[in-house]
N, C-alpha and C positions, 0 to 999 in steps of 0.2 A: 342983831338977832343971834341968839345962842343956838349952836348946833347940838343936837342930841343924836345918839346912836342907839340902835335897838339892843346891841350887846357890846360890852367893852371888848377892845381888841384882844386882851389877854385871855378872854374866854373862847375866842375862836381858835381852833386848832387845825393846823395843816393836816391833810390826810396822809401826808408823806413824812415818815420818821426822819429822813435825812434833812428835810426842810426844818423840822422842829429842832433838830440838833443844831442846825445853822443859826437859828434864832437864839438858842441857848449860848452858843459860842459868841454871838454878837453881844448878848447881855454880859457875858464874862469880860469881854473886851471893854465895853463902854462903862460898866459898873465897877469892875475890879482890876482892870488894866492887863488882863491876860489876853493879849492880842496875838493869837497863833495863826498859823496858816492851815490849821486843820479844817477839813470839809466834812460836813455831815454825810454826804454820799460815800466818801472814802471810808469813814468809820463804820457805816452800816454794811458796806461791802466786805470789809476786813474782819468784822466781829459780828457773828450771828446774834449774840446776846451782848448788850452793852450794859455793864453795871455802873453804878455811881462811882465805885472805887476805881474801876478801869478808866472811866472817863476822866476822873480827877488826875490820875497818874499820867494819862496821855497828854492832858493840857499842860501839866507842870513839866513833863519831859520835853514837850514842844517849846517850852520857854527856857530850856536848858537847865532846869532845876531837878534835883533828886527828891522825889516825893517823900521818902522816909525822913528827910531833913526838914520838911515843912508840913508837919501834921495839922497845923491850924488852917493852912491853905487847902489841904486835902479835905478836911471837914467842911470848910466853907463851900468848896466846889461840889462836894457830894450833896450838900443841902440844896444848892441851886439846881442841881440835876433832879433831885427828888421833887422840889417845889415846882419845877417846870414840867417834868414828865409824869409826875404822880406816882412814881415807883422807884425802887432802888435798882431795878433791872428791867430792861425793855428789849424787845426784838421787833423786827419789821412786821412780822405776822401778828404779834400782840397789838401793835399800834394800829394796824389796819382794822382789826376786830373792834378796837375801842372807838375808832373814828366812824364806824358804820352807824 
């Protein structure tokens, strides 16, 4: 018997931005090999607005890389950020309004 779901998992969004960022970090680890110790809750707490550029830099720096030396990685991570979060910049307040 085939299982069907009313909505694909990717269309379900956590109401919590930190959780959404954790999912993005997991995707970066499993799909691209960027397995950092960054946590969504820490990023949201430390940065009122998180941009795709900032996020990409934080991920690469956590990997011990200098972002300016890896523009292709920066671009790829920025794209994953945008694809996952639907914007190049997000805040906890913006996310909460979107999730309502």
